[in-house]
N, C-alpha and C positions, 0 to 999 in steps of 0.2 A: 245422249239420247234427248229427243225433243221433249220439252217440258209438258207440252200438251199431251203427248203420248203417255208420259208418266202419270199425269193427272187423270187421263182416261183409264189407265190401268188401275189406279187406286180406286177410282169410282166404280169401275165395272167388276172388280174382283168380288166374288160372291161366294158365300157358302150357304148351303140349302138345308132347311129343316123339313122333314116330313111330319105333318101334323094331322090330327083328326079330332081336335077339340075335346079331348078327354082330360082328366086331371093330370097334372105334371107330377111325377114322383121322382124322388131322389134315392138312388141306390148306392150301396157301398162298393160295388164292383162293376167294372166295365169291361166290355170286350171290344177289341179294336182290330179292324182289318186294314191293311195297306197292301201293297203288292206282296205283303206278308200278313200272316194271321196271328193274332194273339188271342188266346182265350184263358179264362180263369181256372185256377185251382180252387179248392174249397174257400169260400167266403170272399177274400179280397184279391181279385185277379182281373186282368184285362185280356181281351182277345183281339188279336189283330188279324185281318185277312186282306191280302193284296191280290186282287184279281188280275188275270192276264191283261184284261183291258179295263177292269174297274176293280177297286178294292171295296169290299163290302163288310160292314160291321153289322152284327146282329143285334137286335134288341129284344127284350123280353116284355111282352105286354099281353093283355087279354084281348081276344078277338070275338066279335059277334058278327056273324055273316048274314047279310040280307041279299037273297037272290044271287049268291056267289060273290058279292062285292063286300068289301070291308066298309062298315058304316063310318062315315067321316066323323060323326059326332061322338062315337064311342071309343075311339082309339087315339091316343096322343103319341104321335111318332115324329121324330125329328131326323131328317137326313140333311146334314150340312155339306154343301158342295162348294168348294173354293174354285171359282171360275176365273181363269186368267183372261185378261183382255185379249180376245183372239186375234185381232190384227197384228199384235206383237209377234205372234208365231210366224207370220209371213216375213217378218224382218230379221229373224234369227236363222242364219244359214246353218246347214248341217250337211255333212258329207254324205248322208243317206237321206232320202226323201220321205222316210216314214213319218218324220215329225212334221206335221203341217196343221194349219188352222182348221181345215175342213172337218177333221175328226172331232175337234173340240166343239165346233159350231153344231155338228150333228148331235153330240151328246147333250149340249145345252138345249137344243131344239126338242129332242125327244122327251127331256124332263119337263120342259115348259109346256109342250103341246100334246104330249102323249097321254094316255089314260091314267098314268101314275101321277100326273100333275096335281091331282086333288089332294095328295098326301104331302105335298112339298111346299115349304116356304123358304125364302131366300134371305141371306144375311151377308153383310160385308165382312171381308177379312182385312188383314193388315200385314205390312212387312215384318219379318222377324228382326229382333234386336240382336246386336253382336253378342251380348252376354248369354242370350238363349242358345245361340249356336254352339257355344263352348261346352254345353252340357253333354254333347255327343261328339263334336269334332274338336281336333287339336287347334291350339292357337296358331301354330305355324301354318297349317293348311288354310285356315280362314284368312290369314295375312296374305298368303299366296294368291287366293282368289281376289281379294281386295286390290292388290297391286296389279293383277292381270286386268281387272275391270278399269282401273285408273289409266292403264296404258291406252285403252280405247281402240285397240286394233281389231280388225276383222279376222275371223278364223284363227284366233289365239288358241293354239292346240294345247289342251291340258293333258290329254292322253289320247290313245288311239280312238278315232271317231267321235271324240268329245271336245268341242270347241267353245270357248268363251268369247262371245261377240258383244257388241254394244247392245245393251238391253238384257243380256242373259243373266247378269248378276241381280238386277232388279227383279226379274221374273222369278229367280230362285228364292230370293228373300220373301217375295210375296207368297210363293208356294209353301215355304216353311212356316211363315207367320200365319197363313190362313189355316193350315193344318193344326197349328198350336191353338188358334182361336176355336176351331171346331172341338178339339179335345177339351179345352177349358170350358166350353159350353156344356159339355157332358159332366165334367168334374164339378161344376158349380150347381148341378142339378137342374139345368134348364132343358135338357133333352135326354132321351134314352138312345136314340140312334142319330149319328152325325156322319155325313159323307163329305169328304174333302176332295172335290174334283179339281185337281191342280196339275199344272205343267210348269216347269219340267218335272219329271218323275224323280224318285229319290232312293229307291231300295238298293241300288248298286253303289251309292256313295258310301265310302268307308270313313272311319274317323279321321284318316290322314290323307285321303286322296279321292279324286273324282273317278267316275267309271260309268260307262254305258249310258251316256246322255245325262247322267245324274251328278249334280254338284253338292246338294245338301240332302241329307237323309230325312225326309219329312216324317216318315213313320217312326224312325229312331228317335227323333227329337220329341215326338208326341209321347212315346213310351217313357222317355226320361222325365217328361213333365208329369206323367201319371205317377211314376215312382217317387219323384220329389214331392208330390202332393199327398203321399201316404199310401198309395196302392203298393202292396208288398210283392205281388207276383203278377206278371203280365205274360200272356201267351200270344205269339205272333204266328198266324197261319198265312202263308204267302202262296197264291195260286197263279201268279204271273208266270208266263211260259219260261222265263229265265230265272235262274237261281237268285234269290234275294241275298246275295253275298255280303252286301254292305251292312244290312241289318244284322245278319248273323255275326259278322266280324265285330260289330259294336258291342255285342252281348255274349261273346264266345267264352268268357271266363267267369260268368256269373250264373247262379242258380235262381236269380230273381226273375229272369225272363226265359221263357221257353220259345224257341224259334223253330217253326216247322215250315218247310218249303216243298211244295209239289211243283216240279218243273220238268221241262224237256231235258233229256240227258245231253248236255253240250260241253261239259268240261270247262277248263280254264280257257280264256281267250287272250291272254297276254299279261304283261307286267302289272297292268292296272286291275286285273281280275285273276289273281293267282289261285283263288279257291276253285275246286273242281265241282262242288255240289254233290259229291258222291256220299254214299251211306256211311263211310268211315270218318267223315268230318263231323264229330259228335260233341265238340266242345273240349275245353281244357280246364284243369284245376277244379275249382268249385263248379265250373260250368260243364264238366264232363257229363254227357248224357242229356244236356239241355239244348243241343242244336241237332235237330232231326231233319235229314234230307231224304226226300222221296223222288228220285229221278225216274220219271215214267217213260216208257217206250213211246216213240212216235206213233200217232194214230190211236192213242189210248181211248179217246172218245168219251161220251157221256157216262156209259156204264163203267168204264175203267176208272174214271175219276171218282165216281160215286163209290165204287168198291174201295178205292184207296182212302177216301174220306172216312168211310165207315170202319174199315179195318185198321187204319193207322191214325188217323185224325179224320175257226176258219180265218186265220190271220197270216199276213205275209211274212211275219217273223217267226211263226210257230208251225208246228206240225202235229198238234195234239187233237184236232178235229172235234173240239167242243162245240155244241150248238146252244141255242137259247135254252133248250130243255136242260142241258147239263149245267149251265150257269144258274138256272132257276133252282135246280136240285141242290147245288152247293150252297146257295143262299139259305135254303130251308135247313140244311144240316147245320150250318153255322148258327142259325136262329135257335135250333134245338139245343146246341151246346151253350149258347148264351142264356137261354131260359133255365138250363140246369145249373150253370156255374157262375154267371155274372149278373144275375138279376136283370138281364135283358138290356144292358147298356152297352152300346157299340160305337166305335168310331170307324168310319170307312174312309180309306185313303186311296186315291187313284194312282196307279202306276202305268204300265204299258197298255198296248192295244192299238193296232196300226191300220186296220181295215177302215176305210173312210166312213162307210155307213154301218157295216155289220157290228162294229164295236159298240155303237150306240144301242142297237137292239139287244146285244148281250148284256150291256149295263142295265137296261130296263128290266130284262129277265132276272138278273141277279137281285135287284131291289125288290122285285115281285116275290122272289124266294125269301128274302129277309123279312118281308111283310107277312109271309106265310099265308098268302092268298090261296083259296081253294081252287081257283081256276085261273089260267093265264089271262092277262089283260091284252096281250098282243100275240098274234100268230107269228111263227117264224117265216120271214119273207123268202127264205132260200130253201132249196131242196135239202132233204136230210142227207147228211154225209155218214155213211155206215161206219160204225166204230169197230175196232178190233180189240174188244175188251178181254178176250181170253188170255192173250199174251201179257196184257197189263196185269191181270189178276195173278198170273204166275209170278210176275216181277214183284208185285205187292207182297205176296206170301213169302218170297225170299227175303225182302227187306224186313218184314215182320219177324222172321226167324233170326235174322242178323241182330235186330234190336234186342230180342230176348236173350241172345247169347252174350252181347257185349255191353249193354247199358243196364246198370244195376236196377233202376226203378221199373224196368220192364221184364225182369227175369221171372218174376212170379206175381202176375197181376192179381191172383186170388188172395194174396196176403195184403193187398192194398198198401204196398210200399213198406211193410213191416220188415225189419232188418233180420239178418241171420241170428243176431244175438237174442232177439225175442224168441225165434224158433228154438234156440238152444235152451232157453229157460223153460219153454213149454215142454220140450222133450225131457228135460231133467225132472220136471214136476211129474211127468207121466211115469218115469222110472221110480220115483219116490225119494231119492236122496242123491246128492252129487256135490263134490267139492268144486266150486267155481274158481276160486283163487285162494291164495294164502289167507287163512282166517275167515273166509266167507263160504258158508255151506248152504245149499238149498235142501231143506228137510220137508217132510210132509207138513203142509200148512203154510210154508214160507211163501209160496207163490200166491196163494189166496190172500195172505196178509199184505204182500207187496201190491197186489192189484187194488186192495181196499185203500192202502195208503195213497197210491197215485190217484185213484178216483176221488177220494175225499179231498185231496189238495185241489184237484180240478174243480170240484164242486164249490170249494171256498173261493177260488178265483172267479168262477162264473157268477157267484153271488155278488161279487164286487162289480164285475163287468156289466151285469144286468141292472146295476143301480140300486140293489137292495141293501147294500152296506158299504161303508167306506173302509172299515177295518175288519179283517177276517183272519182267524188263526187256525191253522191246520195242525192239530195235535195228533200226529201219526207215527206209527212204527210199522215196518222198519224204516230207518232213515234213507236218504237218497242222494246227498250232494257229492258222494264219491262215484256214483254210477255214471259211467261214460256212455256215449252213444253205442259202443260196441262191446262193452264188458262190465262185469260186476267188480266192486272194489269196496273194501272197508265196511262190511256188513250191509252194503247198499246194492239193491237189485235194479230198481227203477228210480230215475232222478225226478222226484216229486216236484221240486222247485222248477227244474228245467222244463218239465211238461206244462206247468202252469204258465211259465213265461211264453212258451210257444202258443198256448191258447190265447194269451193276451195279444200277441203279435197277429195271430190269425184272425182275431176279432177286431183288428183295426188300430191297435196301439202301435205307434211307430217306433217308440223308444222306451225301453224298460231297463231299469237299473236294479241290480241284485247286490245287496250288502250282506255278507256272510261273516258272522262272528263266532262260529264254531271254532273250537281250539285247533282243529285240523283244517288244512287247506281244502276248500271246496273245488277240488280238481275236476270232478265230473261236470259240474255246471260250467266251469271255465272252458273245458274242452268242447262242450256242446256249442258254445257261442264264440269260439276262439277266432273265427274268420269273418265275423260280422260286426258292423258298427251300429247295429240296431239294439244291441244289448251291451250295457256296461256292467262287467262283473268285478266286484271289489271283495277281497277276502282278507280279513284280519285274523291271523292265526299264529300259533306257536311255530317257531322255526324248526321244522323236522325233516325236510327234504323228501326225496323219493323213498318208498318203502318196498319196492320190488316191481316185477313186470306188470302187475295190475295197476300200479300207481307210478308211472314213469315221470310224472310232473314233479318238480321240486318245490314249487310255491315261492320261488325266489323273485326278486324284483325285476329280473331281466326277462321273465315270461310275460310279455305284454300284448300278446295277440299276433296274428299274421294276416297279410293281405289287407282286405278292407277292415279287418278287426285290429290292425296294428294300433296299439295305444288304448284299446278298450277292454283289456284285462289287466287289472291293477292288483298286485299282490303286496300285502303289508305284513311281512314276517316279523313278529314282535319278540323281543327277548323274554326269556323266562322271568316271572315275577314282575311283569309290567304293571299290574294292579289297576285300580280304578283310575287314578290320575293319568297313568300312561295311556290307557285306552281312550280316555276322554280327549287327551291331547292329540292322539292319532286321528280320532274322529273329526275334531275341529280343524286340524291342520291339513289333513289329506282327503278324508272322505267327503266332508261338506264342500270344499272347493271343487273337487272333481264332479260331484253331483250338480253343482251350480253351472259348471261349464257344459255338462252333458244335456241338461234340461229334460229329464225323463218324464214320460206321461204316466208312469206307474212305478211304484217301488215294491220290491220283494225283499223282505227282511228274513234272512235265514238265521235262526237262533240255535245255539247249542250251549247248554249250561256246563259243558266240560272245560270252560275257561275259568271256572270258579275256584275259589281258594282251596276247597277240600275235594276237588274231583280227582279220582285215582288216575285218570288218563291225561290230565293237564297240569301245567305248572304256571298258569298266568295270574293267579291270585285275585281274580275279580270277586267282589262281594255284591250283596244285594244293592248297595248304593251305586256301584259301577254299572250293573245291568239297568238299574232305573234311569241313570243318566244317559246311557246309550239309547234306551227307548225314547227318552225325551228328544234327543237329537234326531232320531229317525222320524219322529212325529213332526218335528219342525221342518224337515226336508220335504216330507209328504205334503204338509200344508202349503209349502211354498211352490212346489213343482207339480204335484199330481192330484191337486184338489182334495188332499187329505186321504187319498186312497192308498192303502198299504196292505199287502198280503204277508202274513207272518207264517213261516213254515218251520216246524220242529225238526231238529237234527239230533245231535248228541247231547250228553249230560248223564253222568254215571254215578254220582253220589246219590244214594238211595233217598235221602231226605232233603239235602240242601239244594238239589236241582229244582225241586218244586218251589222252594222259597225264591230262588233266583228267577224262575219263570214268572212268579207272581210280581216281583219287582219290575221285570221287563215290561209286563203289560201295564203296570201302574205308570211307567214312564211314557209308553205309547198313548195312554189315556190323558197324559199331561196333568195329572193330579197335583194339587198344590202341596200336599203333605203325604208322607208314606202311610199306607194302610196297615202295613205289618213292620214290626221292628225285626232287625237281624237277630236270629236266635243264637248266633255263634260269635265268639269274640273276634275282634278285628285283627286281621293279619297284615302286618306292616308291608308297604309296597316300596318298590325301588324305581320310582318314576323318572328320576333324573337321567339314568342311562337310556331308558326308553325314549325320552324326549330327544336325546342326541341322535339316536337311530332314526327317529321320525324325521328330524331335520335333514339328515343325509338323504333319506328316501325322497323327501320333497324336492331337494336340489336335483336329484337324479331325474325325477319326473319332469321338472321344468326344462331340463336340458335335452331329454330324449323323446318326449311326447308332445307333439305340436299343439294340441288343443288345451294343454295344461301349462303352457310356457309362462303364463302370467298369473298363476294362482298365488 
């Protein structure tokens, strides 16, 4: 490629901010649109929206209207548009003539010269780096593209209708890098709304292959950047006329990203596009129910799309009959969702749109909608195309019924995603008494006590999260660490510690570590986070194994998590009689190194005094000195990793008097007092730490061999 063309491309690449000279605000959550849409769930989410001809991201901001216009000085809006050096498009052959420079020229022109220009400022993008591409795409696929570019041949066919020509790879890198720059602009708090106007598009590009003119998935890369920067949940809403199969494929197995695609029903179009885009493609594994397809009938029109957006969420390549009014309404709906869920921060990413002039008008209308203007800035230059919304509404109702029947989180919206297990508890409480599992009964008053225990623990966590305290202790009954997401177990109905961890994650903490020293395995907490790498669960317990259907977990060292959570559940089953020295050795040799490798932002310390010398349910022989030392070690880890923040949650402990003394000693340790405040009232029970130390060394060797992030502890 001519060096001057590259230089011009680098210089002319732009992304645009829409601004109105108001104060800049940083929010915790963002919404992102690309040929796919992403929106937030409670607190930290992203929303993505990919338009058929433009992807729009909504922003949340206050508006003051003067004579129907948004006052420039009272609203701070950024719309970042990455603009490819348009002469390059003329040089990139394609087997179909829909990709041409005139469309992009017209989009740039309408943004620079149209009435929306007052809200827009322009910023330079940059090429993506190889390491950034690997966050979404496989190394083998990127190597294939690099080699194809090095060959330098014209019409290098990557897949049906998608060719890599001289200049294509540079353009793809610029599109990806500019989209990432726009996202980072939002993440860094410099804008609420950013729009990446880029070519080539990206939403068909899958992790391991090109497809449909797409080489790199611009939106997918931006979503990964958001997740890697601490955003826990991102929603992608794609309104391109074609199914955003690449974005869906990239997040098909995760519940961190919700992908929603409203598209023309076109099915698979070959080996590079095996996905059908039908309603039964709903994700797999943890991602089951988090890929939602809305294939709309041809001619759905403005009213049909509006109905689909509200009920579920003129182009040569499409048959959907959207006009400027339709795009404007979709922009307004996305803005409303952003205001409600993502604190008004949105990234907009351009995908398809192939009418040379009308695409630009529809882009303008979409952005008007996102700005939530009271009146249109531009009239539609074309005659109205009547829509056939009745058939579309019937199709939408059928899809909605299908979702309710097949996707768990939509089965009963009135319960706001509350599980069947909670329904079971509520019904048992209404009856008055019920045996939930062996040894665990719900009696009158049990449900109220469980709610109080859970709520009190959440209050303690919120006290820390709001900055009112660094150390909080939830002294609650009934306990919770055996309660699993779908069942009661071991006197536990609700998992108090697990709920507190979820609150911390939903409030923006990216990594939380749980250390449980109750004499019994904290199986419920482990089960709740068994498939995630956001929570490290460590349990030091007496070796007792499973105790029945309600407690299938054994607590052995080989239960280390699954999927993304592989290696993030660490069990330390200690021999009977381990005593103070044995526990201290296990803490220093196993727990401290694991915490150092994990680098948590918050510690949850689950305490049970049933590991004490005189507890009727335990055999571990811990004394007050042992609990005090464990408390000191926990405090040291909190000071080093979580700015001293630590939530302590009460679990077991059944000796009527000695449990209270051991609790006192634990809190002395957490306070890091130089001398004990209370002497141990009971004679010392000799410990057998040597055997425990041998067992700990064996477990340490096992961890180093089987868990990657602990290989060098």
